[in-house]
Biotite code that builds the C-alpha atoms (Angstrom):
import biotite.structure as struc

atoms = struc.array([
    struc.Atom([-0.248, 0.152, 0.035], chain_id="A", res_id=1, res_name="MET", atom_name="CA", element="C"),
    struc.Atom([1.750, 3.378, -0.803], chain_id="A", res_id=2, res_name="SER", atom_name="CA", element="C"),
    struc.Atom([1.040, 6.821, 0.854], chain_id="A", res_id=3, res_name="SER", atom_name="CA", element="C"),
    struc.Atom([-1.554, 9.297, -0.777], chain_id="A", res_id=4, res_name="SER", atom_name="CA", element="C"),
    struc.Atom([-0.403, 12.857, -1.029], chain_id="A", res_id=5, res_name="LEU", atom_name="CA", element="C"),
    struc.Atom([-0.531, 15.266, 2.214], chain_id="A", res_id=6, res_name="PRO", atom_name="CA", element="C"),
    struc.Atom([-4.696, 16.343, 3.305], chain_id="A", res_id=7, res_name="GLY", atom_name="CA", element="C"),
    struc.Atom([-5.979, 13.486, 0.831], chain_id="A", res_id=8, res_name="THR", atom_name="CA", element="C"),
    struc.Atom([-8.495, 11.153, 3.019], chain_id="A", res_id=9, res_name="ASN", atom_name="CA", element="C"),
    struc.Atom([-8.092, 7.440, 1.140], chain_id="A", res_id=10, res_name="ILE", atom_name="CA", element="C"),
    struc.Atom([-9.665, 4.765, 3.270], chain_id="A", res_id=11, res_name="SER", atom_name="CA", element="C"),
    struc.Atom([-8.436, 1.670, 3.729], chain_id="A", res_id=12, res_name="TYR", atom_name="CA", element="C"),
    struc.Atom([-7.382, -1.471, 1.127], chain_id="A", res_id=13, res_name="PHE", atom_name="CA", element="C"),
    struc.Atom([-4.870, -3.896, 0.912], chain_id="A", res_id=14, res_name="GLU", atom_name="CA", element="C"),
    struc.Atom([-5.138, -7.351, -0.482], chain_id="A", res_id=15, res_name="VAL", atom_name="CA", element="C"),
    struc.Atom([-5.922, -10.408, 1.587], chain_id="A", res_id=16, res_name="THR", atom_name="CA", element="C"),
    struc.Atom([-5.379, -13.573, -0.259], chain_id="A", res_id=17, res_name="ASN", atom_name="CA", element="C"),
    struc.Atom([-4.329, -14.646, -3.678], chain_id="A", res_id=18, res_name="ILE", atom_name="CA", element="C"),
    struc.Atom([-5.256, -18.644, -5.095], chain_id="A", res_id=19, res_name="THR", atom_name="CA", element="C"),
    struc.Atom([-4.776, -20.179, -8.137], chain_id="A", res_id=20, res_name="SER", atom_name="CA", element="C"),
    struc.Atom([-8.314, -18.621, -9.515], chain_id="A", res_id=21, res_name="VAL", atom_name="CA", element="C"),
    struc.Atom([-7.802, -15.262, -8.160], chain_id="A", res_id=22, res_name="GLY", atom_name="CA", element="C"),
    struc.Atom([-7.410, -12.883, -5.416], chain_id="A", res_id=23, res_name="PHE", atom_name="CA", element="C"),
    struc.Atom([-9.575, -10.763, -2.275], chain_id="A", res_id=24, res_name="TRP", atom_name="CA", element="C"),
    struc.Atom([-9.124, -7.339, -1.669], chain_id="A", res_id=25, res_name="ILE", atom_name="CA", element="C"),
    struc.Atom([-10.521, -5.680, 1.251], chain_id="A", res_id=26, res_name="LEU", atom_name="CA", element="C"),
    struc.Atom([-11.697, -2.029, 0.541], chain_id="A", res_id=27, res_name="ILE", atom_name="CA", element="C"),
    struc.Atom([-13.185, 0.020, 3.194], chain_id="A", res_id=28, res_name="ASP", atom_name="CA", element="C"),
    struc.Atom([-13.711, -2.925, 5.311], chain_id="A", res_id=29, res_name="ASN", atom_name="CA", element="C"),
    struc.Atom([-15.544, -5.145, 2.729], chain_id="A", res_id=30, res_name="LYS", atom_name="CA", element="C"),
    struc.Atom([-13.746, -7.924, 0.509], chain_id="A", res_id=31, res_name="GLU", atom_name="CA", element="C"),
    struc.Atom([-14.142, -8.737, -3.510], chain_id="A", res_id=32, res_name="TYR", atom_name="CA", element="C"),
    struc.Atom([-12.898, -11.471, -5.214], chain_id="A", res_id=33, res_name="PHE", atom_name="CA", element="C"),
    struc.Atom([-11.406, -10.348, -8.389], chain_id="A", res_id=34, res_name="VAL", atom_name="CA", element="C"),
    struc.Atom([-11.128, -13.733, -10.474], chain_id="A", res_id=35, res_name="PRO", atom_name="CA", element="C"),
    struc.Atom([-8.135, -14.606, -12.735], chain_id="A", res_id=36, res_name="PHE", atom_name="CA", element="C"),
    struc.Atom([-10.829, -15.504, -14.779], chain_id="A", res_id=37, res_name="GLU", atom_name="CA", element="C"),
    struc.Atom([-12.247, -12.105, -15.877], chain_id="A", res_id=38, res_name="ASP", atom_name="CA", element="C"),
    struc.Atom([-9.133, -10.086, -15.729], chain_id="A", res_id=39, res_name="TYR", atom_name="CA", element="C"),
    struc.Atom([-6.524, -12.592, -17.161], chain_id="A", res_id=40, res_name="PRO", atom_name="CA", element="C"),
    struc.Atom([-3.807, -10.083, -16.426], chain_id="A", res_id=41, res_name="ALA", atom_name="CA", element="C"),
    struc.Atom([-3.129, -11.001, -13.221], chain_id="A", res_id=42, res_name="PHE", atom_name="CA", element="C"),
    struc.Atom([-3.093, -14.598, -14.225], chain_id="A", res_id=43, res_name="ARG", atom_name="CA", element="C"),
    struc.Atom([0.855, -14.086, -15.231], chain_id="A", res_id=44, res_name="ILE", atom_name="CA", element="C"),
    struc.Atom([2.009, -11.767, -12.360], chain_id="A", res_id=45, res_name="ALA", atom_name="CA", element="C"),
    struc.Atom([3.782, -12.547, -9.785], chain_id="A", res_id=46, res_name="THR", atom_name="CA", element="C"),
    struc.Atom([2.515, -12.677, -5.850], chain_id="A", res_id=47, res_name="ILE", atom_name="CA", element="C"),
    struc.Atom([4.336, -9.139, -5.634], chain_id="A", res_id=48, res_name="ALA", atom_name="CA", element="C"),
    struc.Atom([2.906, -6.977, -8.577], chain_id="A", res_id=49, res_name="GLN", atom_name="CA", element="C"),
    struc.Atom([-0.238, -8.270, -7.078], chain_id="A", res_id=50, res_name="ILE", atom_name="CA", element="C"),
    struc.Atom([-0.048, -6.996, -3.614], chain_id="A", res_id=51, res_name="TYR", atom_name="CA", element="C"),
    struc.Atom([1.751, -3.518, -5.179], chain_id="A", res_id=52, res_name="ALA", atom_name="CA", element="C"),
    struc.Atom([-1.882, -2.149, -5.813], chain_id="A", res_id=53, res_name="VAL", atom_name="CA", element="C"),
    struc.Atom([-2.310, 1.764, -5.384], chain_id="A", res_id=54, res_name="GLN", atom_name="CA", element="C"),
    struc.Atom([-5.570, 3.500, -4.383], chain_id="A", res_id=55, res_name="ARG", atom_name="CA", element="C"),
    struc.Atom([-5.390, 6.619, -6.803], chain_id="A", res_id=56, res_name="VAL", atom_name="CA", element="C"),
    struc.Atom([-9.092, 7.950, -5.768], chain_id="A", res_id=57, res_name="SER", atom_name="CA", element="C"),
    struc.Atom([-11.770, 6.369, -3.510], chain_id="A", res_id=58, res_name="PRO", atom_name="CA", element="C"),
    struc.Atom([-13.331, 4.228, -6.579], chain_id="A", res_id=59, res_name="THR", atom_name="CA", element="C"),
    struc.Atom([-10.195, 3.689, -8.757], chain_id="A", res_id=60, res_name="GLN", atom_name="CA", element="C"),
    struc.Atom([-7.320, 0.983, -8.054], chain_id="A", res_id=61, res_name="PHE", atom_name="CA", element="C"),
    struc.Atom([-4.237, 1.000, -9.999], chain_id="A", res_id=62, res_name="ASN", atom_name="CA", element="C"),
    struc.Atom([-1.304, -1.890, -10.193], chain_id="A", res_id=63, res_name="TRP", atom_name="CA", element="C"),
    struc.Atom([1.662, 0.510, -12.276], chain_id="A", res_id=64, res_name="PRO", atom_name="CA", element="C"),
    struc.Atom([3.806, -2.318, -12.836], chain_id="A", res_id=65, res_name="GLU", atom_name="CA", element="C"),
    struc.Atom([1.244, -4.751, -14.549], chain_id="A", res_id=66, res_name="LEU", atom_name="CA", element="C"),
    struc.Atom([-0.756, -1.681, -16.320], chain_id="A", res_id=67, res_name="ASP", atom_name="CA", element="C"),
    struc.Atom([-3.715, -2.238, -14.625], chain_id="A", res_id=68, res_name="ILE", atom_name="CA", element="C"),
    struc.Atom([-6.946, -0.374, -13.579], chain_id="A", res_id=69, res_name="ASP", atom_name="CA", element="C"),
    struc.Atom([-10.345, -1.460, -11.486], chain_id="A", res_id=70, res_name="ILE", atom_name="CA", element="C"),
    struc.Atom([-13.153, 0.972, -10.452], chain_id="A", res_id=71, res_name="GLU", atom_name="CA", element="C"),
    struc.Atom([-14.385, -0.510, -7.661], chain_id="A", res_id=72, res_name="LEU", atom_name="CA", element="C"),
    struc.Atom([-17.902, -0.201, -9.078], chain_id="A", res_id=73, res_name="ASP", atom_name="CA", element="C"),
    struc.Atom([-16.873, -3.040, -11.408], chain_id="A", res_id=74, res_name="ALA", atom_name="CA", element="C"),
    struc.Atom([-16.048, -4.828, -8.264], chain_id="A", res_id=75, res_name="LEU", atom_name="CA", element="C"),
    struc.Atom([-19.260, -4.284, -6.548], chain_id="A", res_id=76, res_name="GLU", atom_name="CA", element="C"),
    struc.Atom([-21.344, -4.611, -9.436], chain_id="A", res_id=77, res_name="HIS", atom_name="CA", element="C"),
    struc.Atom([-19.850, -7.193, -11.686], chain_id="A", res_id=78, res_name="PRO", atom_name="CA", element="C"),
    struc.Atom([-22.921, -8.529, -13.573], chain_id="A", res_id=79, res_name="ASP", atom_name="CA", element="C"),
    struc.Atom([-23.323, -4.569, -15.036], chain_id="A", res_id=80, res_name="GLN", atom_name="CA", element="C"),
    struc.Atom([-19.806, -4.931, -16.232], chain_id="A", res_id=81, res_name="TYR", atom_name="CA", element="C"),
    struc.Atom([-20.750, -8.255, -19.105], chain_id="A", res_id=82, res_name="SER", atom_name="CA", element="C"),
    struc.Atom([-16.859, -7.532, -20.908], chain_id="A", res_id=83, res_name="LEU", atom_name="CA", element="C"),
    struc.Atom([-13.846, -9.543, -19.520], chain_id="A", res_id=84, res_name="THR", atom_name="CA", element="C"),
    struc.Atom([-10.661, -7.248, -18.980], chain_id="A", res_id=85, res_name="PHE", atom_name="CA", element="C"),
    struc.Atom([-7.818, -7.338, -21.622], chain_id="A", res_id=86, res_name="ARG", atom_name="CA", element="C"),
    struc.Atom([-4.672, -6.434, -21.464], chain_id="A", res_id=87, res_name="ALA", atom_name="CA", element="C"),
])
């Protein structure tokens, strides 16, 4: 987890578990599952790269080493996002 700019209020988040089919990320006391089936670029990432997530806004997460961004809304409502992520 990276520090934010001084004065920026960004809430707590962390990757909590990685399995062979995806990983869990805790965001503001709610856990979300990110399946490798829907986000295949993570499948070839190292564990360190998956843990190296940054919160760039209250609703946007970035993995700079992987050039991947995920919006919180896509994690909260995956059924509303019919297309899977393509690297």
